[in-house]
N, C-alpha and C positions, 0 to 999 in steps of 0.2 A: 027625463032620466038624466043623471049625471054620475061620474064617478064620486066617491066621497072624498071630501078634501082631507080625510085621515086614513086613506088607504096607502099601504106599502107593499112592496114585494121583494123577494130576494130569490134568486135562483139557486136550487137545490141539486141540479144535475139531472142527466137523462132527459131533457127536455120538459123538465118541470119546475115550477116555481110556488113558493109560499106567498099566499096573500095573507097579510096580517094588518088587522084594522086597529088603529090607536083609539078608536071611540067605542066600537062594539066588542073589541077584544077577539073578535072571531078570526080563526086561522083556517085556511083551505089550501089544499093541494090542487093546482090546475096547470094547465099546459102552458109553457113558457110563452108561446105566441099570444095566448090570451091575456096573461098578465101584462104584456108589454103594450097591448091594445087598450086595455083598460087604464094603465098609467099614462097613455100618452095623450095628453090634455085632459083638463077638469072641467071643461064646460058642458053645457046641454048638448047630448049627443044622441045619434041612431045607433042603437047596440043590435043591428040586424044580423051580425056576425055571431049572435048568440041565440039559442033556441029560447022559446017562451019559458020553458022549465028552468032553463039556466039563469034567466033573468030574475025569475021568481026566487030562486035559490040565492042569487047574489044580493037582492034586496033584502031578503030574510036575514042574511047574514050581515047587512050594514055596508057592504062593499059598493052596491049601487044605491042611490037614494033620489027621491022626489023632492026632497028638502032644498032650499035655496042655500047658497053659501053662509048667508047671514043667520038664517034659522038653524041650520046644522051646527054653526058655532054656538049659538046660544044654547042649544041642547047639549053640546059638548061641555059648556061652562057649567050647567046644571049638574052633569055627571061628575065634574072636578069637585064641585062643592060637596057633592055626596062622598066623594073619595077622601076629600080632606076631613070631613066630621068622621068618616069610618075610621080613618088611620088614627086620628087624635084620640078616639074613644079606646081603640085598641091599645094605643101606646099607654094610656092612662091605666089599663087594667092588666095588660100582659107585657108591655114593652121592657125589653132588657135593657137596664142602665149600665153605664160605664164610667169609671173615672180613669182619665189619662193623666199620669204623673209625667210632667216635665221634669226629669231628674236634674237635667243640666241643659245649657245653652251652648256649651262647649262641644267641640267635635275634633276627632283626629283626623279628618280629611278636609279638603278644599274643593268640593265639587263647584264647578262654575256656575250652574243653574240653581243652587240651593237657594230656597226662599228666606233661609235664615242669614245670608251672608252680611246685609247691612246690619242686622241685629247684632251679630257678633263683634262689629267694629266698635260698638259701644264699650264693651269690656265690663268687668265688675259686675257681672250678673252671677248671684250666688247659686251654688248647687245644692239640691235636697239633701238633708241628714236625717239620721236616724231621730232626733228629737222632733223635727218637723213631723215625720211620718207618725210618730207616737200621739203628737197633739192632733194632727189631722183625724185619726181614727178614734180619738178620745172626744173631741170636741165638735167636729165639723162633719164628717160623713153621713151621720143621720139628719143633719139640718139641710145638706144638699139633696139628699134623696129621702125625705121624711116619711113617705109611705111605701118605700120599696123594701122588700125582704132581701137580706144580704145575700142569700144563695142565688138569687136572680141577677146579680150583678157580675160585671167584668172588670178586671184591671189591665190598663194599658201602660207600657213603660215606654217613654218617648225621651227624644232629646232635640238638639244636639245628638250626641252618641250616648244612648243610655248606657252601654255596657263597659263606659270608661271605668278603669280600676277604682278611681275615687268614688264611684258610685255604688260599690259592693255594700256597704254598711245600709244605705237606704233600701237598697233592693232587698236585703235580706230582711229587713223589718217588714216591708210591704208584703214579702212572701210568707212571713210569720203570720199576718192577719189573714193573708188568703187561705192559708191552711186552717186556721181557727175557724173561718167561716164558709169553707169549701168553695172559694171563689177562683175561677180559671183566671191564669194570668198570661199576657201575650205582650210581644215587644216588637219593635221595629227597629233594626240595626244595620250598620253597614258591614258587620261581622268580622271586621279586622281583629278585635279584641275577643270574639266570642270564645275561643279555645279556653281563655282564663277564666271563663265563667260557666264552663261545662257541667259543673257540680251543681249549679244552681237551675239547669235546663232538663227537662223529661216529663213524662206524663204522669207522674205521680203529683198527690196533692201537695200544695206548698212549693212548687216548681213552676218554672217558666214553661208552659205546654206548647204554645204557638210563637213561633219566631219568623218575622218577615225580614228577608234580605234582599238587596237589589243588585240587578246586574244592567250593565247599559249597552250589551253586545258582545261581539266577540273579543277576545283578550286585548288586542291592540286598541280597539275602539273604547273598550271599558277602562283601560288604564289611562287613556287619554282624558277621560270624562270624570273618574273619581280618583282624585289625586291625593296621596298623602303628603305631609311637609317635606318629608326627604327626597320625593320624587319616586319612591319605590313603587313596582307595579302593585296593584291589590286584586287582580282577576283571580289569580290562583288562591290568595287567602279567602277570598269569598267562596270560591268552590270548595275549598278544604272545608271550610265551616258549614258549608251544606251537607257535606259527606258526615261530618261530626253530629249534625242533627239527626241525620238519618240513623247513625249508630245510637244515638241517646233516645231513640223512638219518639222524638218530639215531632210536632207539625212543622215542617218547613215551607212557608209560603215565599215563593220567589217571585219578586215583582220584576218584570222586564220592562225597561223604558223604551218607548218608541220615539225616536228622533226624527227630525224633518230629513227625509231624503235618505234615511238609514236602514231601510228594510233589509238590504242585502246582509248587514251585519247582525241583525236580529234573526234571519233565517240561518246564518252561519252558527249562531248561538245554540238556536233550538236543535240544529242537528247535533251538534257537540254534546249538549246535555242528553240527547237521545243515545248517542253511541256510548256515553260513559253510564247509563243506566240510571241517570238522575230524573230525567223526564220521563214520567210514567210511575215511578216508584211510589209505593203506597204511602209513604210519609212526605211526599212533596206535591204541592199544587203550585203551578206556574200560571200568573196571569199577566196580561199586557196593560201598561199605562202610558198614555201619551204624555211627556212632560209639559210643563207648564208653558214654554215657549213655543209649542206647537202651534198654538192658536186655532181658531174654529172655521176656518174657510172651508171651501168646497175642496174635494179631493180629486185629483185627475183620475181618469179610466184606469190609466196603467197602474197607479198607486191602489186603487181600488181592487184591482185583479190581483196584484202582488201580495196585498194584505189579506184578502180572503184565502188565497193557497196557504199563507203562513198561517193563518188563524185556524183553519181547518186542520192542517197538518198537526198543530201542537194539540187540538182538540181530540183528534183521532188516537194520538199516543197516550195521552193522559185520561182519556175518557170523561172529559170535561172541557167546556168552553173556557180559554184563558181570558176571562171577562169578570169584571165586577157585577155583571148582569146575570152570571151563570145560574144562581140559585133562583133569581126570579124567575126564570124561564125553564127550569129543568123538568117541570110537568107540561110540557108545551102543548099537548093535545087535550088537556083537560081544561075546558073553557071556564069553569068555575074556579079552578086554581088561578087561572090567567087574571081573573077580574079582582081576585082577591090580592094579586100582586101590582095592581096599579097603584101609583103613587102621586102625591102632590109636591114632594120635596125630594131633592136629589140625594140627601145623604141625612144623618142625624141631627146636623146643625138646624137650630130653630125648633126642633122637637122636643127638647128638654131630656134628652135621653144620654147625652153624653156632657160631662163638665171635665175640662182640661185645667189642671191645677199645677202652678210652679211653684218654686220654692219661696217666692215673695209673698205666697197667699193670693196671688192673682188668680181669676177663674176666668176662661174664655170659652166659647162654644165650639171653637174650631182649632185644631193644633196648628194650622197655618197662620193663625192670627196670634198664636200665643208669643208673649214678650213684648207686644206693642200695647202699651197701656191705654190707648185711646181705643183699643178694641176689647176691652174687658167687659165681661157681663156681671161680674161680681168680685167682692173682694172678703177675704177671710180675715176677721181680726176681732180680738176680745171675745172669743167664742160666739160670734154672730157671724151670719152671712149677709153681708151688705149687697144687694141687688141694685145694679145700674141700669138705664132706661135703653141701653142698646140691645138688652135681651129681649124686649118687646119688640124692637125693630127686627131682629132676626126671626122671631115667631111670626111675622107678617111676609117672610120671603118664601112663598110657595106660588105655584103657577097661576092662582088665582089673581095675583097681583103681579103677573108678568103677561101682559098682553101678547107679546111675540109667541109665548109657549102655548096660549090658548088656541093659536093658529097652527101650530106644529102637529104634524101627524104622529110623533112619537112623544108628545108632551107628557102624557101620562105613563108612560113607561121610563122616561128620562128624569123627569122632575125638575128640569130647568137648569143643571149643571152645577159647576162648583161656585158657592157662594163667594168665596174670598177671591178667586180668579176673577169673576165678574166685577167685582169692586175694583181691583187692580188693573184690568185690562180693558173693561169697558165703562169704568167710572160710576157704576151703581151695583148695589145688591140686587135691585130688581131688574137687571138685565140677565138674559141667559148666557151660559158659556157652554158652548155644545162641545167644543173639542173631541170630534169624531164619536159622540155618543151615538149618533143614527147608524154609523157605520158598525159599530160595536153591537147594538142592538140587533140589527139585521144579521150579522154574522153568529151571533150567540143563538138567535132563534134557529138558525139553518144547522148550526152544530147540535144543538138540542134534538132536532128533528132526526138528523142522521144518526145520532146516537140512540135515539128511541127505536128507530128503525133496526138497529143492531141488538136491541134489548138491555141497553144500558140506560142509566137514569140521567146522567149529565150533571148530577150534584156535584158541588165542590166544596173545598174549605173556604171560610170566609176571609176575604182579604181586608186589610185595612182601608178605610176611606177617610 
């Protein structure tokens, strides 16, 4: 008998821990000392500290196994193959499609960590205009998604900075079609120019309903990271924009960047948003995102403890985990629901669900790849969609083709991490990019469990991925 290679645990307080198994999807509440002893060493062991009934229960749940590591991994691979086929079938039948319009590559800020910095140095990249939008809807939308009903689509407005004044004409045309077809429109913005676009934002049809804005920490930290050309601070402008979104009854999705060794300023920001009545407002959802430079190394025990405290504080105030995994695990105690949430991919890239289109008619599978012609998956021209072979490569990017993920105890919860960052930082699409995903998964499960105990669902607004 040995502990499953796919067993994980997270302390949920009062001397108890959740065991959660990345293979069986079973979740159990056990004394923390039992969890520690189960997790301490993975070889063949004597489990005399457990009663025979406890052993039988843990075997039945998949937490203990008589399979060798080799055979358990082979069985896990079989499950991963089933999940991939099931997910792809579900996507074909029910998957919601989205078009992300890159309205411009220009931006009014100069954030040091922005993934588009090198791209902007080229210059001369056109912005989208009304004529392009009209032609796209007339000639190309149906070709990008030929078997998808328009009401099951979503539109995303990206940049650069999508809410620059020069983009208003294109935005209004996109909103015209969104209203015509009953499509929800979302955007991701630095929010500095948002007050000038408030007439286009709100819950009504034909308006931008969901708006993601980003904060980097408390005022001083944020202003040092998100810099305007004039050097003027941007923190107060961003907070004002969030207040305007609340007044407009739009959904404000606040993405808070986690910086290396920067949890103190993140905690200060969370407390500020709480005092100001923003954190916990019905029209606001806050989630955390490690910035790309964070890397994927192991976290120190002190960092993990600080992170857990911060994460659970925000979750308790807004009644939802501040995590991209929140909705995956909202129904934590329903085993069947958990199995349905297993996934073979990290995000929509490679699944054929999202197409990122820029003003040149270039099509990408990921907005972080946009603007780099070598990363195109298609080209719109002469009324046709010309597909490139890279799209086939992206489709093969799932954990079955990532051996390190088949060994990982959260592989089917995570899906391998960001494709674009794996290529940039690890040299291959078929490497993982973990970036705190294991930590986020554990804390998300903990928060969902605690919220469920308090009679709350833990569901969240969908952040941008």
